[in-house]
C-alpha positions as a printed Julia matrix, in Angstrom:
119×3 Matrix{Float64}:
 -22.15  62.04  121.01
 -19.98  58.93  121.62
 -20.44  55.64  120.37
 -18.58  52.2   120.76
 -18.62  49.71  117.85
 -16.86  46.51  116.49
 -15.25  47.03  113.1
 -16.58  44.29  110.82
 -14.34  44.93  107.77
 -11.38  42.67  108.54
 -10.45  39.91  110.92
  -8.99  42.25  113.4
 -12.34  43.18  114.82
 -10.98  46.44  116.37
 -12.93  48.05  119.03
 -13.59  51.52  117.94
 -14.72  54.68  119.63
 -16.36  57.21  117.58
 -17.01  60.83  118.85
 -18.89  63.42  116.86
 -19.68  66.94  117.46
 -21.72  68.55  114.57
 -19.76  67.46  111.47
 -16.43  66.66  113.12
 -15.73  62.9   113.8
 -12.88  61.5   115.85
 -12.2   57.72  115.52
 -10.16  55.81  118.12
  -9.08  52.29  118.04
  -9.0   51.67  114.39
  -5.77  49.84  113.09
  -6.4   50.61  109.49
  -7.74  53.12  107.25
 -10.47  50.81  106.19
 -11.86  50.65  109.97
 -11.81  54.48  110.05
 -13.87  54.69  106.89
 -16.15  52.15  108.23
 -16.61  54.15  111.45
 -17.33  57.34  109.8
 -19.88  55.78  107.28
 -21.66  54.0   109.95
 -22.1   57.53  111.89
 -22.85  59.64  108.94
 -24.69  57.62  106.42
 -25.14  53.92  107.25
 -24.92  51.64  104.35
 -26.16  48.16  104.08
 -26.03  45.39  101.25
 -29.46  43.86  100.58
 -29.75  40.01   99.93
 -33.23  38.64   99.44
 -35.12  36.37   96.92
 -37.64  36.94   93.97
 -40.27  35.01   92.82
 -39.58  32.97   89.58
 -42.02  32.14   86.94
 -41.71  29.11   84.55
 -38.63  27.99   86.58
 -37.5   24.63   88.16
 -37.18  26.57   91.48
 -39.88  28.88   92.93
 -37.41  31.53   94.14
 -33.87  33.09   93.01
 -31.63  34.49   95.35
 -30.8   38.24   94.66
 -28.53  40.99   96.0
 -27.87  44.58   95.36
 -24.68  45.35   93.27
 -23.66  47.72   95.85
 -24.7   48.85   99.49
 -27.55  51.5    99.96
 -28.3   53.75  102.77
 -29.81  52.06  105.69
 -33.13  54.23  105.28
 -33.42  52.84  101.79
 -33.38  49.1   102.82
 -37.29  48.93  103.27
 -38.02  50.61  100.26
 -35.78  48.05   98.28
 -37.56  45.19   99.92
 -41.23  46.67   99.21
 -40.09  46.72   95.51
 -38.48  43.39   95.29
 -41.46  41.76   96.76
 -43.54  42.82   93.81
 -41.0   41.5    91.11
 -41.22  38.29   89.12
 -38.21  36.95   87.25
 -38.59  34.72   84.38
 -36.58  31.53   83.93
 -34.04  30.76   82.99
 -31.77  33.06   85.08
 -28.07  32.85   85.38
 -25.89  34.12   88.28
 -24.97  37.55   87.56
 -28.07  38.43   85.55
 -29.5   42.02   86.09
 -32.98  41.31   87.15
 -33.68  45.0    87.65
 -31.42  47.86   86.5
 -31.19  50.95   88.66
 -33.59  49.73   91.4
 -35.6   52.26   92.99
 -33.52  54.9    91.17
 -30.74  54.25   93.76
 -27.94  53.67   91.26
 -27.77  49.89   91.77
 -28.78  46.68   90.08
 -30.81  43.71   91.41
 -28.38  40.79   90.54
 -29.18  37.05   90.47
 -26.9   34.87   92.76
 -28.47  31.72   91.51
 -28.8   29.88   88.37
 -32.56  28.7    87.66
 -33.61  26.52   84.81
 -36.87  27.03   82.83
 -39.36  24.25   83.03
């Protein structure tokens, strides 16, 4: 299988050509090792960083922006979103607070990216 993609890791924006045959991967066009790793991961196990919001109880704001502490497999994104939709955080909340540890058993935490004061 052959796929073309643009690397998003650095400002170079290399046009990559990735050829796969079973588990053998050939990457053309990458100007750095990070680009090669990006292309390999995109083909073998695409990862995504999830950012969203959670509802806040007793806060001066109704929502708090959050993100995962690390990227997860693309297939897990909908599971993560379903679980975060169920969550309610209690104010006060500070940037960096772990709102849920080991979310969905994926080995990553749900972190607050906004301060929310209590009413």
